N, C-alpha and C positions, 0 to 999 in steps of 0.2 A: 278310668285311669281314678282307681283311690285315693285323698292324697290323706295328711294329714288332719288331723280336729285342730287346734288349736284352745287354748279357755279362751285368752282375747283377742282371739281374732272379728275385724270388722265382719258387721253382718254380711257383707256378702261375698265372703274370701269360698273362694269352689270347694267344694267339699268333695268331689268325683265328675272326670268326663270320660266320657266313653262317644263318637262319631255319633251326633244330629241328637245328645243331650245334657245338659249343665244342671250338678245339683250345690246346690248354695244349701245354708244353714234353713234358709226358709221357705225356699222353692224351687222345684225338676218344672229344669224347661227345655220347647224341642222346637225355638223356633229359634232366628233372626237375635240379635238383643243385646244390650247394652245396659251398665250394668256399672257402677261406681262404688264407692267404700259403704255407701249406706245406700236406701229411701231404694222405694220399690223397683222391680225389672219391668224396663222399658222395650214391650213389641220396638224391635227394626226393621220394617219391609225389604230389607234387604236377600238378594238368594243370590245371589250372582257376585265375586271380586272382581268380576271382571269389566264388566259395567258398570263402574260403580261415579258417582260424578263425586265436585264439593259438595250441592247441593247433598246428598245422603246423608255428608257429616253433621249437620247443623243440628240439628237433640243433640250430638254429640257437644260442638261448641255452645250449648245453652248451659251445659254442666261448670263449665269452663275451668278444667284440666292446664295441670302443669302438663300433663304425659296422654294421649291415649295410646292405648294398642291394641290394633287390628289382630283378630284374626280369621283366617280367610280361608279358614277350612279343611282339612285333610291334608292339602299343598299348601305350603310360602307362595301368592302371585301379588304380584305387586302394581297397586293402582297406577293409573296413568299417572306420567309428569303434573299435572291440571292437578289433579289432589295433595300429590305431595308438597307441589309449589299451593298450593293453599295455604296450608300448614305450615309451612315456613314458612310463609309472612304473616301469619296471627304472632308468631313466635311460641307452640304451642311444637312439643318433644313429640315425633312419630311413628311407631315401629309395628310394623307388618313383621307376621309370623304364623304357624301352623295354629291349629284352635289346643293344639295340647301342651303349647309349648308358651300360644298365649294366657294362658292360668293360671299354668304355673309360677309366670313373668307378677301376673295380676297380685298371684299370693303374694308371693316379694315383697315386690315396690310398699301395697299394703302394709308389712309387716311391717316396713322402713317411713312409712306416713307419710307416704306418696302421694298427690293429691293425686290420682291417676280415675279413667277412662274405659273401664275395654269391650267393645264394641265383636261379637264374633256372631259371625255368619253362620246358622246353622244350614243342613241338607233343604229343597225348596217341597213346598208338600206338608209341612205339621204346622197348624193353625194359632193365631196368637192365643 
């Protein structure tokens, strides 16, 4: 799915998403990834939304976001109650959606100037 490119967009806004591939202005990504508004995309060694633990989110929390968007693949898959409780205890917003919706929402929140981090789970077998 091609997204509209905006002149004032954040460096890591999503230019396009198709299953297994995310493109930002400067990066083509084929593996699970953590993206903030700027900075280098971070490889995220997660391949299955159903097995997420609170530990898997440590690299996201280092970025100190106000909100985390979790893209769980082509279908929305909610993580365990423990993971949800860990975010509630940190005072960080946490939304779970499929990857396409997560990419669209990330772009929208970046345009609003929100401090958001996107974590996308892409199919297993892609190299970092």
